[in-house]
N, C-alpha and C positions, 0 to 999 in steps of 0.2 A: 579557691583560695586557704582554703581551709586543710585539702589535702596537701598541700605545699608544708604548710607552718607543720603539720604533721608528721610530713616525712622527716624533715629536718630537725623535728626533734628525735624521731626513732634515730638518725644518722650522728646524730649527736651523744645521745644516751645509750643505747642498745648497742649489746656486745654478740659476737658470736652466731649461732645459729639464729638466736632470737632473732636480732635486726636482720639478720637475713630473710626469714620469715615473714617481716612484718613489714620490710620495702616490698618484697613479694607481693603480699597481701595488698598494701596501697598502691602499686601500679595495677595489679588485678583490679580493683575498685575503679580503678582511673577509667578501664575500660568496658564494664561489665556495666557499672551504675549504680553497684549495692555491693554488700558487703557483710558476711557475718563471722568476719576474722574479730581475733581479740589482738589488738594492737596495744603495746604500753607508750604511755606516755607520762615525761614527768615532766608537768609545771611550772611555773617559775615559782608562781604565790598561790595562795586562798583566800576568799572574800568571804564570810561568814556574817548571818546574821544574829540577830540576838539570842535568840532560840531557840536553837542550834547550836550556837558557840557555848552558851553558857553550860550545859548537861556535857560537854566533851572536856572545857576547861575543867569542873567539877572530878573528872575522873583524872584526868591528870595531876590534879591536886590530891586527889585520894593516893594514886600510885606514889607518888611523890614522897607522901608520909609513909608509905608501907615500907618503902627502898631506905628510907633513913630509921625507921625502927628496924630494920636487917641491918643495921650500920652501914650502910650504901649512901654517895652521894645522889640527894633529890635533884641537884642540878645535872644530872645527866639523862633528867627526861624533861624532855621541850622540844617542841616543835621543830621539826626540819626546815621546813619550806618559812616562810612570813608568814605571816595568819593577820589578816584587818578584819574588826568587828565592828560592824556597823549596828548601832543600836535606832533599828528601825520599827522590826517587827511587833514589839510589846507594847507601840504606843497606844495611848487610848485619847479619846477626846470627850472632856466633861464641858469644855468651855466654847462654846461659838456665838459669832453674831457681836461683837465686843473688838475693839478696835486692842485690847491687851492679851485675846484668847489666846495666840501661840504663847507669850508668854506665861499666862498663866498655867496652860495645860502642862507646859514646860515644869513648873514649880510641883504642880500635883504628880506626875512622875517620877520626878526624881524622890519625892516624897514618899510615894508609893512603893518603890523600889529603891527603897535607899541599900538596904543591904545584897541584893542582888552586885549594883555600882560599886560598893566598895568590896566584894569577892571579883569585879572584873578590872577595878584599880589594879589591886593586887596581883591579877594572872600578869596584866601589862608590864610590870614593875618586876617580877619574879621570874616569869619567861622569855627568855630573848626572841626577839622578833613576833611580839604579839603586842598591838596594836591596839587598841579600842578607840573608836569612834564614836562619843557621846550622841543623846537626843540632842536635836535641834543642829547636828553639823547635816543633814540633807539621810534621803535616801541611800540604800546602800548602791542601787544601780548609777544616780548621777556623782555618788563618792567615787565610784568607779571609772566612769567615761571621765568626770573633769579634774579628778587628782590622781589616780593611782594609775593609772595605765598608764606606759609607758611607754606602747608599740615596741621597742626598741628597750631593751635595757642589756647591763653589761653581767659579765658572768669571768670567773678566774679559770683559768682552768691550766694545769700545770705551770702555774706564775705567771702566765700569760691573758689582757685584760680582751675578751672575745665581746662581742657583738650581738646578741641572740634576741630572738624576738619573744616577745609577753606572751606568754602563757599561763590561764588560771582557772583554777576549780572554785568555783560559789556553789553555795546552797541553797541557790531560789532559781526559779524555772526559770526566771527575766535573766540569769546573765550571761546567758549567749548572745545577746543585744553589743555587747561589748567586740565581737566580731565583725561587726559595722566599721569599727575604726582598726581595722587588721590586726585584731589581740584574738588566741584561740582561745577562747575561753567557753568552759561547759559547765552547766547547773545540773544538779542531783536535787531533786525534791524526792518526799515521800509519796505514794500513791495507795489507793483504797485498792483491794483486792477486786478484780474484774467478778461480776455473778454469773 
């Protein structure tokens, strides 16, 4: 199923020789069961957790300031794909074993990270297509499975609406679990150098 979704994506987005090479590489992959080919994929959306999204959004904010100082339009710098940010990776548990633990921990979280959350709110207001899912709305994978994944989405091409498979990139190693419902999802994480 993954290779079918990848093939559809390559045929829809690829052009010329690059598309031909990618299609051939996918069919070779089907035949041999393995591939080292580089195949371009254009996802529909991005899912980031708070610890990876904040530095990326800070970089965009800094670049927008530089563009404005140079006399350009800072609004020209905005993500080209929809970005959902789940604030779930930096949460800390201070209170436990009480009926109010969840609410108490959420209050501590909001106090401790007030400045960061103000920045994330700015990003969602200033950058088209950036949505912030605040603490208490669930972990990113549950959010992805239950609220964000569409399996099939719409895309406007040459003035016509197309139905296309949902494809996404995520900033967590568990992102590919979305593949279980037919969404093509890749997760990227940092790794330690091998010894």
